[in-house]
N, C-alpha and C positions, 0 to 999 in steps of 0.2 A: 362441182368444181367450186373452189373457194373464191370469195370476192378478191378483187385486186386491192392492195393497200399501197399508199404512196411510200416510196423509199425515203427514209429519213435523211439520206445524204443528198440524193439528186432529184427526188420528187417523182421519178418515173413510176408507172403502174407496175407493182411487183406482186408476186405470190408470197404467201407466208402471213406474217402478222400474228403467229401463234407463239405461245411461250414454252420454253424448256427451262425449268428452274427459274433463275432470275434473268434470263436472256430472252430476247424476241428474235425469231427467225425471219429473215427477209431473203427472197430469191429475186434479185433485181436483174433486168436485162442489161443494165449498164454497169452495175457495181458487183455483179456476181452473187453467189450465195454467201451469206454471213449471218452471224448472231450478234445482236447488239446488247451489251449488258444493260440491265435496268438503270444503273447509275448513269450511263451515257445518255440514255433517253431523258432522264430527269434533268441532267445538266444542259442538254440541248433546249428543253422546255423552259428552263430558268434563264437561258441565255448566258450561262456561266462558261460553257464550252462552245467554241466556234465550230461550225460544221466544216469538215475538211473539203478540199478540192476533190471532186469526184474521181479524177484521174489518179491523184495521189492515193485516194482511198482504195481504188481498185488494186493498185500495186500493193498496198498494205494487206488487203484481203488475200491476194494471191501468195504473197510472201509468208503470211501466217499459216495459210492452209497447206502449202507445200504439196506433198503427195497424199495428204490425209483425205479420207472420204467425208469426214464430218466437216461441217461449216465451222470456221474459226469464230471464237468469241472475241469481239472487239471491246476492249475495256478503256476507261479514261486515259490511262498511261499511253496507250497506243496512239491517242490523238493529241498528246501533249497536255493532258489534263491532270 
């Protein structure tokens, strides 16, 4: 079983942390399953992009995913960046 990684949005212990292309997969108990574009992670680290409210982020993830099986890729534009 993989180690838990902190969700970049809410900090909860999440599964994932592995890369698919330029995105990183997170399966968070609070934020659902999503992929964060590498650009978003960099902007968070630099403090250029503010982290969204976890509830608003969950709604964004669910809206972007719709009925798809794959986790949605969250890009800076989704977060107002």
